[in-house]
Each structure stands twice: as C-alpha cells, then as structure tokens.
C-alpha positions as CSV (number, residue, x, y, z in Angstrom):
1,M,87.1,53.3,-87.9
2,P,85.0,50.4,-89.0
3,H,86.9,48.6,-91.2
4,A,86.3,45.8,-93.8
5,S,88.5,43.1,-94.9
6,M,89.0,41.1,-98.8
7,S,91.0,37.8,-98.9
8,L,92.8,36.9,-102.0
9,N,94.4,34.0,-103.7
10,P,95.7,33.0,-106.9
11,A,94.6,29.6,-107.2
12,F,90.6,31.1,-106.8
13,T,89.8,32.9,-110.0
14,V,86.3,33.9,-111.0
15,S,86.9,34.2,-115.0
16,P,90.2,35.7,-117.4
17,V,89.4,39.4,-117.7
18,H,87.2,40.2,-120.7
19,R,88.6,42.5,-122.5
20,R,85.2,43.2,-124.5
21,T,84.0,44.4,-120.6
22,F,85.2,47.8,-121.3
23,G,83.2,48.6,-124.2
24,S,81.0,51.3,-125.2
25,F,78.1,52.6,-127.8
26,V,77.7,55.1,-130.2
27,E,74.0,55.6,-131.1
28,H,72.6,58.2,-133.7
29,L,71.3,60.4,-131.1
30,G,71.3,64.1,-129.9
31,R,75.0,65.2,-130.0
32,C,76.9,61.7,-129.8
33,V,77.8,61.7,-133.7
34,Y,77.5,64.6,-135.0
35,T,79.4,67.3,-133.2
36,G,80.4,64.3,-130.9
37,I,82.9,62.0,-133.2
38,H,81.7,64.0,-136.3
39,D,82.3,67.5,-136.6
40,P,84.5,68.1,-140.0
41,S,84.6,72.2,-138.6
42,H,86.3,71.4,-135.8
43,P,90.2,72.8,-135.5
44,T,91.6,69.2,-135.1
45,A,89.0,67.2,-137.5
46,D,91.0,64.5,-140.0
47,E,90.5,64.1,-143.5
48,D,86.9,62.3,-142.8
49,G,85.4,64.9,-140.5
50,F,86.2,63.3,-137.2
51,R,87.6,65.3,-134.0
52,K,91.2,64.0,-133.1
53,D,90.8,65.2,-129.7
54,V,87.4,63.0,-129.1
55,I,89.7,59.7,-130.7
56,Q,92.3,60.9,-128.3
57,L,89.9,61.0,-125.3
58,V,88.2,57.4,-126.4
59,Q,91.8,55.9,-126.3
60,D,92.4,57.5,-122.7
61,L,89.3,55.9,-121.8
62,G,90.4,52.4,-122.8
63,V,87.3,51.8,-125.0
64,T,87.6,48.0,-126.5
65,T,84.5,47.6,-128.3
66,V,81.3,50.2,-129.4
67,R,78.5,49.4,-130.5
68,Y,76.8,51.2,-133.0
69,P,73.8,52.4,-134.5
70,G,71.6,52.0,-131.8
71,G,69.8,51.7,-129.4
72,N,66.1,52.8,-130.3
73,F,67.6,54.0,-133.6
74,V,68.4,51.1,-135.4
75,S,64.7,49.9,-135.4
76,G,63.8,52.6,-138.1
77,Y,67.5,52.5,-139.5
78,R,67.8,52.1,-143.3
79,W,71.2,50.9,-143.5
80,E,72.1,51.7,-147.0
81,D,71.1,55.2,-146.8
82,G,74.1,55.8,-145.0
83,I,76.5,54.4,-147.6
84,G,77.9,55.9,-151.2
85,P,78.4,59.6,-151.7
86,V,77.0,61.6,-149.0
87,E,75.8,64.4,-151.5
88,D,73.5,61.7,-152.6
89,R,72.5,60.4,-149.3
90,P,68.7,61.1,-148.1
91,A,68.0,62.5,-144.9
92,R,65.1,60.6,-143.2
93,L,62.7,61.3,-139.9
94,D,64.1,59.6,-137.2
95,L,60.8,58.3,-134.8
96,A,62.8,57.0,-132.1
97,W,64.2,60.6,-130.9
98,H,62.0,62.6,-133.1
99,S,64.8,64.2,-134.9
100,T,65.7,64.2,-138.9
101,E,69.1,61.7,-139.7
102,P,71.5,63.5,-142.5
103,N,72.7,60.7,-142.7
104,T,76.5,61.9,-143.2
105,V,78.0,59.3,-140.9
106,G,77.1,55.9,-141.9
107,V,78.4,52.0,-141.9
108,D,81.6,52.9,-143.6
109,E,82.8,56.1,-141.9
110,F,82.0,54.5,-138.6
111,M,84.1,51.6,-139.7
112,R,87.1,54.3,-140.5
113,W,86.3,55.9,-137.1
114,C,86.9,52.1,-135.6
115,R,90.2,51.8,-137.0
116,K,91.2,55.1,-136.0
117,A,90.2,55.0,-132.8
118,G,91.6,51.1,-132.2
119,V,88.1,50.0,-131.5
120,E,86.3,47.0,-132.3
121,P,82.9,47.4,-134.3
122,M,79.6,45.5,-132.8
123,M,76.7,46.1,-135.4
124,A,73.5,46.3,-134.8
125,V,70.8,44.9,-137.1
126,N,67.0,46.6,-137.7
127,L,64.2,43.1,-136.5
128,G,61.9,46.6,-135.9
129,T,60.9,47.5,-139.3
130,R,63.1,45.3,-140.8
131,G,64.2,41.6,-141.1
132,V,66.1,38.3,-142.3
133,Q,66.5,40.0,-145.9
134,E,68.2,43.2,-144.5
135,A,70.6,41.8,-141.9
136,L,71.9,39.4,-144.5
137,D,72.6,42.7,-147.2
138,V,74.3,44.9,-144.1
139,L,76.2,41.6,-143.1
140,E,77.3,41.0,-147.2
141,Y,78.2,44.9,-147.5
142,C,80.4,44.6,-144.7
143,N,82.1,40.9,-144.1
144,V,82.0,39.0,-148.2
145,E,85.4,40.4,-149.5
146,S,84.2,40.8,-153.3
147,G,82.2,39.1,-155.9
148,T,78.5,39.7,-154.8
149,A,76.3,42.9,-155.2
150,W,76.6,44.3,-151.7
151,S,81.0,43.5,-151.4
152,D,81.4,45.1,-154.8
153,L,79.5,48.0,-153.7
154,R,81.6,48.5,-150.3
155,R,84.8,47.9,-152.9
156,A,83.1,50.8,-155.1
157,N,82.1,53.4,-152.5
158,G,86.1,53.1,-151.4
159,T,86.4,50.3,-148.8
160,A,88.8,47.1,-150.5
161,E,88.9,44.6,-147.7
162,P,85.7,43.6,-145.4
163,H,85.2,45.4,-142.6
164,G,85.6,42.1,-140.8
165,V,82.5,42.9,-137.8
166,R,82.2,39.4,-135.5
167,M,79.6,40.6,-133.0
168,W,76.4,41.7,-134.6
169,C,72.8,42.6,-132.0
170,L,69.9,40.8,-133.6
171,G,67.9,44.0,-132.8
172,N,67.3,46.3,-129.9
173,E,64.8,46.1,-127.2
174,M,62.2,44.4,-128.8
175,D,60.4,43.8,-125.8
176,G,60.0,47.5,-125.5
177,P,56.8,49.0,-126.2
178,W,58.6,52.2,-127.0
179,Q,60.4,50.4,-129.8
180,I,59.6,51.0,-133.3
181,G,58.5,47.4,-134.4
182,H,58.1,46.3,-131.0
183,K,57.2,42.5,-130.9
184,T,56.1,39.9,-128.2
185,A,58.5,37.1,-126.9
186,D,57.4,34.5,-129.2
187,E,57.4,37.3,-132.3
188,Y,60.9,38.2,-131.5
189,G,62.5,34.5,-130.7
190,R,61.1,33.4,-134.4
191,L,62.8,36.2,-136.0
192,A,66.0,36.2,-134.1
193,A,66.3,32.7,-134.6
194,E,65.8,32.9,-138.4
195,T,67.8,35.7,-138.6
196,A,70.9,34.6,-136.8
197,R,70.6,31.1,-138.8
198,A,70.5,32.9,-142.5
199,M,73.7,35.3,-140.6
200,R,75.4,31.5,-140.3
201,M,74.8,30.7,-143.6
202,V,76.9,33.1,-144.7
203,Q,79.5,33.3,-141.9
204,P,79.5,30.6,-139.3
205,D,81.5,32.0,-136.8
206,L,79.7,35.2,-135.9
207,E,79.0,35.9,-132.3
208,L,75.5,36.7,-132.2
209,V,73.5,38.8,-129.1
210,A,69.7,38.6,-128.9
211,C,67.8,41.1,-127.1
212,G,66.8,40.1,-123.5
213,S,64.9,42.4,-121.1
214,S,65.6,46.3,-121.8
215,S,65.4,46.2,-117.7
216,S,64.9,44.0,-115.2
217,A,62.0,46.2,-114.0
218,M,60.2,45.1,-117.0
219,P,56.8,42.9,-116.7
220,T,58.4,40.3,-118.8
221,F,61.4,40.4,-117.5
222,G,62.3,37.0,-116.9
223,A,59.3,35.3,-119.2
224,W,60.9,36.9,-122.1
225,E,64.6,35.6,-121.9
226,S,63.1,31.6,-121.7
227,T,60.8,32.5,-124.4
228,V,63.1,33.8,-126.8
229,L,65.9,31.7,-125.9
230,T,63.9,28.4,-126.0
231,E,63.7,29.9,-129.9
232,A,67.0,31.0,-130.5
233,Y,68.9,29.0,-128.6
234,E,70.8,26.9,-130.7
235,F,71.9,30.3,-133.0
236,V,73.1,32.8,-130.4
237,D,75.8,33.6,-128.4
238,Y,74.5,36.0,-126.1
239,V,71.6,37.4,-124.6
240,S,71.5,41.1,-124.1
241,A,71.2,43.1,-120.7
242,H,70.6,46.3,-120.6
243,A,70.5,48.7,-117.1
244,Y,70.5,52.4,-116.2
245,Y,70.3,53.8,-112.8
246,F,69.9,57.1,-110.6
247,E,69.1,58.9,-107.5
248,E,65.8,58.9,-106.5
249,D,64.0,61.4,-104.3
250,G,67.5,62.3,-102.3
251,D,68.1,58.7,-101.1
252,L,71.6,59.0,-102.1
253,A,72.3,55.3,-99.9
254,S,70.1,53.5,-102.4
255,F,71.9,55.1,-105.1
256,L,75.1,54.1,-103.8
257,A,74.1,50.5,-104.0
258,S,72.8,50.2,-107.5
259,A,75.5,47.5,-108.1
260,M,73.2,45.2,-106.1
261,N,70.2,45.3,-108.3
262,M,72.6,44.9,-111.7
263,D,74.2,41.3,-109.2
264,A,70.8,40.1,-108.8
265,F,69.9,41.2,-113.0
266,I,73.1,39.1,-114.0
267,D,72.5,36.2,-111.8
268,D,68.7,35.8,-112.8
269,V,69.4,36.0,-116.5
270,V,71.7,33.5,-115.6
271,A,69.7,31.1,-114.0
272,T,66.8,31.5,-117.0
273,A,69.3,30.9,-119.6
274,D,71.1,27.7,-117.8
275,A,67.6,26.5,-117.3
276,V,66.4,26.5,-121.0
277,R,69.6,24.5,-121.6
278,A,69.2,22.1,-119.5
279,A,65.1,21.7,-120.5
280,R,66.8,21.7,-124.2
281,K,69.5,19.3,-123.2
282,L,72.1,21.3,-124.4
283,T,75.9,21.9,-123.8
284,K,76.2,25.5,-124.8
285,R,76.5,28.0,-122.1
286,I,74.8,31.3,-123.2
287,N,76.7,34.4,-122.1
288,I,75.5,37.6,-121.9
289,S,76.1,40.8,-123.4
290,F,75.7,43.8,-120.8
291,D,75.5,46.2,-124.0
292,E,73.7,49.2,-122.7
293,W,74.3,50.4,-118.6
294,N,75.3,53.6,-117.0
295,V,73.7,56.3,-115.2
296,W,70.7,58.0,-116.5
297,Y,68.5,60.8,-115.1
298,Q,65.9,59.5,-117.5
299,H,63.5,62.4,-116.0
300,A,66.1,65.4,-116.1
301,A,66.6,66.0,-119.8
302,P,64.7,66.4,-122.6
303,S,64.4,62.7,-124.4
304,V,63.1,63.6,-127.6
305,P,62.2,67.2,-129.1
306,P,58.8,69.1,-129.4
307,K,56.6,67.6,-131.5
308,D,56.6,70.3,-134.0
309,S,60.4,70.0,-134.7
310,W,62.6,67.3,-136.1
311,P,66.0,68.9,-135.7
312,V,69.6,67.3,-137.1
313,A,71.9,66.4,-133.7
314,P,69.9,68.1,-131.1
315,V,71.0,68.4,-127.3
316,L,69.3,65.3,-126.0
317,L,70.1,63.1,-123.0
318,E,73.2,65.4,-121.7
319,D,73.7,64.3,-118.2
320,H,76.1,66.5,-116.0
321,Y,77.7,63.8,-114.0
322,N,78.9,64.3,-109.8
323,V,81.0,62.6,-107.8
324,A,78.2,60.1,-106.8
325,D,77.4,59.4,-110.4
326,A,81.0,58.5,-110.5
327,V,81.3,56.1,-107.7
328,V,78.3,54.4,-109.2
329,V,79.8,53.7,-112.3
330,G,83.1,52.6,-110.8
331,N,80.6,50.0,-108.8
332,L,79.0,49.0,-111.6
333,L,81.9,47.7,-113.1
334,I,82.9,45.8,-110.0
335,S,79.7,43.9,-110.7
336,L,80.8,43.7,-114.1
337,L,83.8,41.9,-113.2
338,R,83.0,39.9,-110.8
339,H,80.3,37.8,-113.2
340,S,83.2,37.9,-116.1
341,D,82.5,34.3,-116.0
342,R,79.1,34.8,-117.7
343,V,79.4,38.6,-118.6
344,H,81.6,38.2,-121.3
345,A,81.1,41.7,-122.9
346,A,79.9,45.0,-121.8
347,S,79.0,48.4,-123.2
348,L,78.9,51.9,-121.3
349,A,76.1,53.9,-122.8
350,Q,77.2,56.2,-124.4
351,L,80.5,57.6,-125.4
352,V,80.3,61.2,-126.5
353,N,77.8,64.1,-125.1
354,V,74.5,61.4,-124.8
355,I,74.8,60.5,-120.9
356,A,78.3,60.1,-121.8
357,P,81.8,60.4,-120.1
358,I,83.1,62.6,-122.8
359,M,81.8,66.2,-123.3
360,T,82.3,68.3,-126.3
361,E,81.4,71.8,-127.3
362,P,80.7,72.1,-131.3
363,G,83.4,72.8,-132.9
364,G,85.4,73.6,-129.6
365,R,86.5,72.4,-126.3
366,I,86.7,68.7,-124.7
367,W,85.7,67.7,-121.2
368,R,85.9,64.4,-119.1
369,Q,83.1,63.9,-116.6
370,T,83.7,62.4,-113.2
371,T,83.0,58.8,-114.7
372,F,85.5,58.7,-116.9
373,H,88.0,58.2,-114.8
374,P,86.7,55.1,-112.6
375,F,86.0,53.5,-116.4
376,A,89.5,54.1,-117.5
377,L,91.5,53.4,-114.5
378,T,89.4,49.9,-114.5
379,S,90.0,49.4,-118.2
380,R,94.0,49.9,-117.6
381,Y,94.8,47.9,-114.3
382,A,91.6,45.2,-114.3
383,V,94.4,42.6,-116.9
384,G,94.7,39.3,-116.3
385,E,92.0,36.8,-114.0
386,V,89.3,38.1,-111.8
387,L,89.9,37.1,-108.4
388,H,87.2,35.0,-106.3
389,T,86.7,37.3,-103.5
390,E,86.1,37.1,-100.1
391,L,84.7,40.0,-98.4
392,R,83.8,41.0,-94.7
393,T,81.9,44.2,-94.6
394,P,79.9,46.3,-92.0
395,T,76.3,47.1,-93.3
396,H,73.9,49.9,-93.1
397,E,70.1,50.0,-94.0
398,T,69.0,51.5,-97.3
399,A,65.6,51.9,-97.9
400,K,65.8,50.5,-101.5
401,F,67.9,47.4,-100.8
402,G,67.9,46.8,-96.9
403,E,70.9,45.6,-95.4
404,T,73.4,47.3,-97.6
405,P,77.0,46.3,-97.7
406,L,79.2,49.7,-96.9
407,V,81.8,48.7,-98.9
408,D,82.3,46.4,-102.4
409,G,85.0,45.5,-104.0
410,V,86.9,43.0,-106.8
411,A,90.5,42.4,-107.5
412,T,92.5,41.2,-110.6
413,H,95.8,39.4,-110.7
414,D,97.9,39.5,-113.6
415,P,100.0,36.0,-113.9
416,E,102.6,36.9,-116.1
417,S,103.5,40.7,-113.8
418,G,102.2,39.2,-110.5
419,A,100.5,42.4,-109.9
420,V,97.3,42.7,-108.2
421,A,94.7,45.5,-108.5
422,V,92.2,46.0,-106.2
423,F,89.0,48.3,-106.9
424,A,86.6,49.2,-104.0
425,V,83.8,51.7,-103.2
426,N,82.8,53.4,-99.5
427,R,79.3,53.5,-99.6
428,S,78.9,55.2,-96.3
429,L,77.6,58.8,-96.6
430,T,79.9,60.3,-93.8
431,E,82.0,57.9,-92.2
432,D,85.7,56.6,-93.4
433,M,86.2,53.0,-94.0
434,T,89.5,50.9,-93.6
435,L,89.6,48.1,-96.0
436,E,92.4,45.7,-95.2
437,V,93.1,43.1,-97.8
438,D,94.9,39.7,-97.5
439,L,97.5,39.1,-99.5
440,R,100.1,36.4,-98.1
441,A,99.2,34.3,-101.0
442,F,101.1,36.0,-103.4
443,E,105.0,37.1,-103.0
444,G,107.1,40.4,-103.1
445,L,104.2,42.5,-104.0
446,R,104.5,46.2,-102.8
447,V,102.3,49.1,-103.3
448,E,102.5,50.7,-106.3
449,E,99.9,53.4,-106.3
450,A,96.6,54.1,-104.9
451,L,93.9,56.5,-106.8
452,T,90.8,57.5,-105.0
453,L,87.8,59.5,-106.3
454,A,86.0,61.4,-103.6
455,N,85.1,65.1,-102.7
456,P,83.1,66.5,-99.6
457,D,80.4,67.7,-101.8
458,A,79.5,63.9,-103.4
459,Y,76.9,66.3,-105.7
460,A,80.0,68.4,-107.3
461,R,80.7,68.3,-111.0
462,A,83.5,68.7,-113.1
463,T,82.5,71.2,-116.0
464,V,84.6,72.1,-119.4
465,D,86.6,74.7,-117.2
466,D,87.7,72.7,-115.0
467,D,87.9,68.4,-115.5
468,E,91.1,68.0,-113.2
469,T,90.0,69.4,-109.8
470,L,87.3,65.8,-109.7
471,A,90.0,63.6,-111.2
472,P,91.3,61.1,-109.2
473,R,94.0,61.5,-106.2
474,P,96.8,59.7,-104.7
475,N,95.7,57.8,-101.2
476,T,98.4,58.0,-99.4
477,S,96.9,56.0,-96.8
478,A,97.9,52.6,-98.3
479,V,100.7,50.5,-96.9
480,L,101.3,46.6,-97.0
481,E,102.9,44.9,-93.8
482,G,103.2,41.4,-93.0
483,G,101.5,40.3,-96.4
484,T,98.2,42.4,-95.2
485,G,97.2,45.3,-97.5
486,R,95.6,48.6,-96.1
487,I,93.9,51.7,-96.9
488,T,91.6,54.0,-95.9
489,L,88.3,54.8,-98.1
490,P,86.3,58.2,-97.3
491,P,83.2,58.4,-97.6
492,V,81.4,58.2,-101.3
493,S,84.3,57.5,-102.7
494,W,85.5,55.0,-105.3
495,T,89.0,53.5,-104.9
496,V,92.0,51.6,-106.7
497,L,94.7,49.8,-105.4
498,R,97.6,48.9,-107.5
499,L,100.5,46.6,-105.8
500,V,103.1,45.1,-107.8
501,R,106.1,42.3,-107.9
502,D,109.3,43.6,-106.6
C-alpha cells in the first residue's frame, strides 16, 4: 500500500489557531435569510422569527463569526431601511440578485440572532453606491452607546446596549465589473482609506478589511492589492481574499487538488502586502481575511431570477454537495490552517441554503450537507497551535496542477491538554494510502478517536431524508506504536485523527 509520512514537533509551530478561521457568511441572497435563519411560520421559530433548529446546527457546525449583509448585496444596500418598526420598512429592488428585499430582517434583528447563536458579527459597509458618511452612520448606530442621533435611534428601536461590532469590511469585491459601483483600484483604494480613517475617528480599535481581489484569476489580481494597499495600508488591518472551486469537465483529480490554488493565492497576497510594507517602510503586517470560500458550481444553479420577475427569497445557488465536495472543503480548511500565520479570519460562504452546509425546507425539515462535517470537526478539534508539518507523500499528475501530492494534511497541538489533532485528505481516486505520523516528540499520547468521511461513490449526496449515511465514520485502522501513529486513508477521503495524553 502506498504511504505518506508526517513529522510533528511541539517546538515548531506556525501560529496559534485563530478561532475566526471558522467563520461563515449570511447574505441577503436567495433563501439564506428568509426561510433560512428567519422563518416565523416554522414550528421552532422563537419570538423574533428565528428558527431554533437552524441555530442549533449553526452551533454544532462550530461557527465563530458571521459576515453580513453581503456580498454583492451590500453594494446597493441602504442599511437604514432595515431598522425601526417592521411594518414601516420599505421594500427595495435588490439589483445584485434580481430580487425584492422586504427588509424584514435588518441590523438589529441580525445582531439578536448573533447573540442567540453565540457568534461574532462581522459587518460590511456599502462602498458601491454609498461612501464615507453612510459607513459612519451605521457605525454610530451599532457602536456608540448613546447621546447621538443614530445611537439614540437604536435605543428607541429597542436595543439599549451598543452592538459592539469590531470587524468591518470596507465594501465587497469592488474589483469585479459585476459589482454595483465597481471601481478601479485607485478609486477604491482612496475611498477605502478615507472611510477607514473616518471610522477610526469614531472608534480607533476597529479591525478593518480592505477589498482584495475577488479571485486569483482576475486580470487585475496582484496589481489590485498593490494599488489598494499603497493607498490604505496604514488604516486597515486585513486584505480580503475570495475563492470558489468546483469540478470541471469530470476532472475529479484536479478538483481534489483545489487547495493548491488556495495555497498559491495566499502566498501571492502575502508577498504583495509585504512588498507594499517594504516599499512604504512600515512596520505592521497586513493579514488576510479569507472571507468568502467554498465549493460553488457557478453554472449549475440559477444565479438570478428571470428578468421579468423580482421575487422575495427565490431559490438561488442551492448546490447539492457530494462526498468529493466535502473532501475539498476539508482540504481548503487544511490550507487555511497551515497559513494561520497570515490568515487570521475566514468565512465559509454561505451558512444556510445558499451554497451552504445547512439546508432547510420552508416551514419544514432541516438537514446537513456532506460539507457540514469536515468544517464542524475541524472547528471542534483544531485547538491550540498549528504545527509546522513536514509531509512526504507520493504524487500523481493532474491536468490542472501537474505533479500533485496525493496526501495533504496539517496538525494542531493544544499545549494545555497535550492533545494533538491531525487532519488529512487522500486525493487518490482509487488507492488506499497509509499515513504515518512521527509523534516521538510528544509524551504519553494515545489514540482517542479517528473519523473518516469517504464513500465508494465519491458523488454520493446526503438528502433531507438521510443526512447520516454519509457522515464521518470511525476509522478502526488507527494505531500508535513506538511513537508512530498509523492510519489508512481510503480514496477520496477526509480524516481527523485525535490523540490525547494519558
């Protein structure tokens, strides 16, 4: 049986595990908000109309932050439409997704939902059709305690305490020609700098995210980051990165290696940011908020309703994920973790119904897609510090990436408990792989648990009637002998191996 090996040592670390790595994304798109998190007619709905069964699965998923309200939606959004008495709120045309936005859920409702779900809100401001003043207004509404027009209006609307939002995105994908209010890098960089400067006059300790490229395939990639950061470097903390992956033309082998693209994307953004830092002779480092990432079959599901229709909460982008998709999601998390020295936040896009790990029926059932499991288990068990991982593995040729490692993995170590977690994927389409893990630098470990997500049919999907069959199962091959852990990884699989101290 082919084998790979991994060497670990608690003295060689990459970075602490950032809990914000396990963020997600709620946009006013399709059924993410309405009949997703908010469904007043549902049997489990609470007094605010939020589905308690969704909140429970969000907590089971291990989500830590949620980005809101977009996404493309935010570039045409008037946030003040969504405050005050619901019956007085205007319905608006949402140009981004060709829908009607009723504004039933707005800032205050979302913040209440965050408190119930136990997640940190991450807000985006509209720098497409709006600008500095509107960003200051929503910041004042959310974060100033009292004594001003917007803060006192929040209190009058029923929320006495400030929402206390720390992390703010300065627009969304402003490099994209599809974006309402699309701008050149020079235009956006200046606007982002001025908005950030003004927001810090209100609250200096905000954490601000400048828009990076929507994709590493954008013609302006690299040059966009350089121009924007040259303008805004002193005033922001993060630059965003967005990436979506899907299987093309039946090329499963290349699809399973999607994390190689994410690795290169991150490395290029880091290099560009550091080049600006050096040229500007600055000291602080700009880190990455990878605040949109997922598997998304962009041509498989409708992206907007018909041109003569403006429905409320239409069925859009409801991808139905299979085992291979879940393996890729698990591998993308491996990439994010191994870059934890510079990727300090990330958001799986999106949370419910729209390219999501959680699916709902309006007024009805709820179920977990295959992609739910690697995210939930990684969030649960990636604790402490990310370890530097020396991985030796066989390779194979892929059409998209050339010579590609068959096994990929990362490990974390919790210095307090001594626990080690190894996360690994087998990208082979046909062969089992043995993974050997050198653990001699750790004392007193034993195998606590090993779980593997795999299926003889890599295209098998969970359903509303059965979301258990494709959940990860115990991997009984895991052993620890003489300081070496061994486990068999089936083809097209994602695995977590947990070792704890006796």
